[in-house]
C-alpha positions, 0 to 999 in steps of 0.5 A: 338702968344701966350704967354709963357704958365706958366711952369707946373710939367707936364711930357712927356716921348717919349721912341722911339725905334730907331733899325736898323730894323726901317730904311726899304725900301717900300718892308721891307728890311733894310736900311745900319745902319747909313742910311737916314730915307727911306721914307717908313720907319717906324723911317721916320713915329714915327719921324714925330709924334714927333712934334705934339705931343711935341707941345701939351704938351709944349702949355701945360707948359709940359716937353717934353723928347725924349728918343731915344733907341736901344739895350742901352738905351739911345741908342748908335751909335758904340761907341757913346751914343744919349742922351735923347733930353729934350724939354721944353717950354722956348727953344721955346720962342721968342722976337718980336719987341713989347718986349713980350716973345711969344711962337713959334706957329703952323708950327713955333713950328713944325719946332723949335721941328723937327730940335730938333728930326731930322736925323742930330741928330740921325738915326736908327741903332743898335738892340734891348733890350726892357729891357733897356728901361724898366729900363731907364724908370723906373729910370725917372719916379723915379727921376721926381715923386718927384716934379711932377703933371703928367707923360705920357709915351709913348713907341713905338717898331716894334719888338722883343728884339734880345739883353738882359742884363747880369752880367757876362762873363757866360752871366748870366742874369741880370732879373734871380732871383725873386727879384726886380730891382731898379737900374738904367739901366746899360750903354754901359760903365758900362754894359754888353749885349748878344744877345738873343738865338734863338727861334727855332733851337739848342742852346748852350746858358745856359739860353736858357729855361729862353728866350725861354720856353712859359707858357700856356699865351704865355709869357717866363719866360724873359717876366714875369720878366720885369713885376715882376723885373721892373714894378710891383716894379715902381708901387708900388714906384707909388703908394706909393708917391701917399699917399703923393701927387696928381701925375698921371703916365699912360703908353702907350705902341706903337707896331707896324710891327712884335713886339710881342703883348702879352708882349707889352700888359702885360706892359702896363697892369702892370702899368694900362696902355694902349696898342696900337697895330698899323700897321700905325704910321700915324694913331697913331697920334689922338690915341696919342691926345687921350692919352694925355688928362690925361696930359691935365687934362680931367677927366672921372667919373664912377658911379654905377647905383645900389651903386651910387658909383663914380669913377674919374680917367684920361680919354684916348682913345684905337682905339680898343673901 
């Protein structure tokens, strides 16, 4: 067995959509909220990804945090909040007869991680709000940024948002306006969420145009505010922090099943990240391993043939290449 790795200041954040649509049968029919994972469901495939991703991070000394989300972040099941699951290398160390601490490895490590993210911990439930996931993610990055060497974020979702955050009983969107939104993500206890208006048919929602009307690029004002209100300020804060320290922040956005790719592509691009449209979550494992090359310290150098200028950055691979 390998000795316990030295702790590092690398972080991997896994934001996993666990909304009710994630649990479906092989015909695409949704299972009742709180049901066990169907063998053909997206939640089963997504849950199976976690041990491999987490094991690679833990073996390198990183802290891995799994954040389930639905129409709130962290996710809720009724009135119960499902807290983030924090995995650290020292949680997976045993002391054999030799008396020397050893880290679990291979299948033992995978099984131990799987137990931390099993159906006993969370099941698919609730609706979907991309806004809350982005707000929580931004808050998490800001919190760990001062002490971090690298932060790798994976944001996985299977569908379009169905709920949004409002500020009052008049259904006023939290993201309405033009300023930055740097506060913490509201919780079910202190926030309000409302159902998004339908894109087709008549609706009396007072802010329907904000959510429904698209521009020439197929984005709504609401989609634009994800970037302008939440992610652009985050990128400014990351770049400001990088002036005084070396911390790489990489964002990977994974869209599968019915997720609307255009706004999610904009989310990834706004942070200089990668967008991964996938049809089969089981095939995502190799791409996630490649993307983790950033946290693993793999570097790519580009050299201009004419100018001779070199630019070095973190390496990652996209399945479209």
